[in-house]
C-alpha positions in Angstrom: -93.8 -187.9 -153.9 -96.6 -189.0 -156.3 -99.2 -186.9 -157.8 -102.3 -187.8 -159.7 -104.6 -186.4 -162.3 -108.1 -185.6 -161.2 -110.3 -184.8 -164.1 -109.8 -183.0 -167.4 -108.1 -179.7 -166.8 -107.1 -180.4 -163.2 -104.1 -182.0 -161.4 -103.3 -182.7 -157.8 -99.9 -182.6 -156.2 -100.1 -185.1 -153.4 -98.5 -184.2 -150.1 -99.3 -182.5 -146.9 -101.5 -180.8 -147.8 -102.5 -181.9 -151.4 -102.5 -179.0 -153.9 -105.2 -178.8 -156.5 -104.0 -177.1 -159.7 -106.1 -176.0 -162.7 -104.5 -176.8 -166.0 -105.3 -174.6 -169.0 -104.0 -174.3 -172.5 -103.8 -170.9 -174.1 -103.2 -169.9 -177.7 -101.6 -166.7 -176.3 -99.2 -168.4 -174.0 -95.6 -168.7 -175.3 -94.3 -170.6 -172.2 -95.4 -172.4 -169.1 -96.5 -170.2 -166.3 -97.7 -170.8 -162.8 -100.0 -168.4 -160.9 -101.4 -168.3 -157.4 -104.4 -166.1 -156.9 -103.9 -163.7 -154.1 -107.7 -163.7 -153.5 -108.3 -167.4 -152.8 -105.0 -169.2 -153.2 -106.2 -171.0 -156.3 -103.3 -172.3 -158.4 -103.4 -172.2 -162.2 -100.8 -173.6 -164.6 -101.0 -172.1 -168.1 -99.5 -173.9 -171.1 -99.0 -173.1 -174.7 -101.6 -174.5 -177.0 -99.5 -177.4 -178.3 -97.6 -178.2 -175.1 -98.2 -181.8 -173.9 -99.9 -182.0 -170.6 -97.1 -184.2 -169.2 -94.6 -181.4 -169.9 -96.8 -179.1 -167.8 -97.0 -181.6 -165.0 -93.2 -182.1 -165.0 -92.8 -178.3 -164.8 -95.3 -178.2 -162.0 -93.2 -180.7 -160.0 -90.1 -178.7 -160.3 -92.0 -175.7 -158.9 -93.5 -177.5 -156.0 -91.2 -176.2 -153.3 -91.8 -172.6 -154.5 -95.5 -173.3 -154.7 -95.8 -174.6 -151.1 -93.7 -171.8 -149.7 -95.9 -169.1 -151.2 -99.1 -170.9 -150.2 -97.9 -171.1 -146.6 -97.2 -167.3 -146.6 -100.8 -166.5 -147.6 -103.0 -165.1 -144.8 -105.9 -167.4 -144.0 -109.4 -166.3 -144.8 -111.4 -164.5 -142.0 -115.0 -165.5 -141.4 -117.5 -162.9 -140.3 -118.7 -164.5 -137.1 -119.2 -163.5 -133.5 -115.9 -163.3 -131.7 -113.9 -162.6 -134.9 -112.5 -159.3 -136.0 -112.8 -158.0 -139.6 -111.4 -154.9 -141.2 -113.7 -151.9 -141.2 -112.5 -148.4 -142.3 -108.9 -149.6 -142.0 -109.0 -151.0 -138.4 -110.0 -154.5 -137.2 -113.5 -154.4 -135.5 -114.8 -157.2 -133.4 -118.1 -158.7 -134.1 -120.3 -159.0 -131.0 -123.9 -159.9 -130.1 -126.1 -156.8 -129.9 -129.6 -156.1 -128.7 -130.8 -154.4 -131.8 -132.9 -155.8 -134.7 -130.1 -155.4 -137.3 -126.3 -155.1 -137.5 -124.8 -151.7 -136.7 -121.5 -150.2 -135.8 -121.2 -148.9 -132.2 -118.2 -148.2 -130.0 -115.8 -149.5 -132.6 -117.6 -152.8 -132.7 -119.9 -154.4 -135.1 -123.0 -155.5 -133.2 -125.3 -158.1 -134.8 -128.8 -159.1 -134.0 -129.6 -162.5 -132.5 -131.6 -165.1 -134.3 -130.3 -164.3 -137.7 -127.2 -165.5 -139.6 -124.2 -163.3 -138.8 -122.4 -163.2 -142.1 -125.3 -161.9 -144.2 -126.1 -159.2 -141.6 -122.6 -157.9 -141.6 -122.4 -158.0 -145.4 -125.6 -156.0 -145.7 -124.2 -153.4 -143.2 -120.9 -153.2 -145.1 -122.8 -152.6 -148.4 -124.9 -149.9 -146.9 -121.9 -148.2 -145.3 -119.9 -148.4 -148.5 -122.7 -146.9 -150.7 -123.0 -143.9 -148.4 -119.2 -143.3 -148.2 -118.6 -143.8 -151.9 -121.6 -141.6 -152.9 -120.4 -138.8 -150.6 -116.8 -139.1 -152.0 -118.0 -139.2 -155.6 -120.3 -136.2 -155.1 -117.5 -134.2 -153.6 -115.0 -135.0 -156.4 -117.6 -134.5 -159.2 -118.4 -131.1 -157.8 -114.7 -130.1 -157.8 -114.5 -131.0 -161.4 -117.8 -129.5 -162.4 -119.0 -132.9 -163.6 -121.9 -135.2 -162.8 -122.4 -138.9 -163.0 -125.6 -140.7 -164.0 -125.7 -143.6 -161.5 -123.7 -145.3 -158.8 -123.8 -149.0 -158.2 -122.2 -151.2 -155.6 -121.0 -154.8 -156.4 -118.6 -157.4 -155.1 -116.1 -157.4 -157.9 -112.8 -159.2 -157.8 -111.0 -157.9 -160.9 -111.3 -154.2 -160.2 -112.1 -151.8 -157.3 -114.2 -149.4 -159.5 -115.1 -148.4 -163.0 -116.7 -145.5 -164.9 -118.6 -146.1 -168.1 -118.8 -143.8 -171.1 -122.4 -143.1 -169.9 -121.1 -141.8 -166.6 -122.1 -144.8 -164.5 -119.8 -145.3 -161.5 -119.4 -148.8 -160.1 -117.5 -149.7 -156.9 -116.6 -152.7 -154.8 -118.4 -152.5 -151.5 -115.4 -154.1 -149.9 -113.7 -150.7 -150.1 -115.4 -149.9 -146.8 -113.0 -152.2 -145.1 -110.0 -150.3 -146.4 -108.6 -147.1 -144.7 -110.9 -144.2 -145.6 -108.3 -142.4 -147.7 -108.0 -145.5 -149.9 -111.7 -145.5 -150.5 -111.5 -141.8 -151.3 -108.7 -142.4 -153.8 -110.7 -145.0 -155.7 -113.6 -142.5 -155.9 -111.3 -139.8 -157.1 -109.9 -142.2 -159.7 -113.3 -143.2 -161.1 -114.7 -139.6 -161.1 -111.6 -138.4 -162.9 -112.7 -140.7 -165.8 -115.7 -138.3 -166.3 -113.0 -135.9 -167.7 -110.5 -138.4 -169.2 -111.7 -141.8 -170.3 -108.2 -143.3 -170.4 -105.1 -143.7 -168.2 -102.9 -141.2 -170.1 -100.8 -138.6 -168.2 -103.7 -136.1 -168.5 -105.9 -138.5 -166.6 -103.4 -138.9 -163.8 -103.0 -135.2 -163.6 -106.8 -135.0 -162.8 -106.4 -137.7 -160.2 -103.5 -135.8 -158.6 -105.7 -132.6 -158.4 -108.4 -134.5 -156.5 -106.1 -136.7 -154.4 -102.5 -135.4 -154.3 -101.1 -138.5 -152.4 -102.9 -141.0 -154.6 -99.8 -143.1 -155.2 -99.7 -144.0 -151.5 -103.3 -145.4 -151.6 -102.8 -147.0 -155.0 -99.8 -148.9 -153.6 -101.9 -149.9 -150.6 -104.4 -151.6 -152.8 -101.7 -153.4 -154.7 -100.0 -154.7 -151.6 -102.9 -155.1 -149.1 -106.1 -155.1 -151.1 -106.3 -158.9 -151.3 -107.0 -159.1 -147.6 -110.4 -157.4 -148.2 -111.4 -160.3 -150.5 -110.3 -162.8 -147.9 -113.2 -162.0 -145.6 -116.1 -164.5 -145.9 -119.6 -163.3 -145.2 -121.7 -166.3 -146.4 -122.7 -168.6 -143.5 
């Protein structure tokens, strides 16, 4: 099986299907390492700064069976479109055509308005639902701790589900609205706990446990299942 170089920093393993690989040198890397993103299936080969590119490509060829096996196991992306089901509060809800002027949740379905792109409608609905749910959870936990936050923002972050700044600003991923409600509540408890402890030392986790005694269950869910929330595409 042949493979070819595309452009600087990229390589393609030919086959069925071809696999595009990003090649990168890192001063921190002490050995060759291969990574598959659980979010989008992107493959990255990291090499030590002085490692020849051909050495990295040879390593890549030896890992090709492993690479193809793992890529085949990845769940395909889900497109937010009429007739498809997407996760919402931990269950899969079908997207159907509705008679209203905007998207809404009704009878365990997501109804969308006609004449407008479906994906952006559903995305706007998810963001709105997420803000309401996360604000309610954050308010509840902050009251339990006798704390207050300064602002709450909703984003589409990939590297983290939430954050709390030293100024008391809470940030959350709106995709949490697709997770089971108790998972969303755990993330809110986690970030609100940072209003008391701005670290991840045992004292911090003790605060989280006060707010969410079973937090380890929901933390594990995010590690094992959270990538599926990022594999829903809302852009038409």
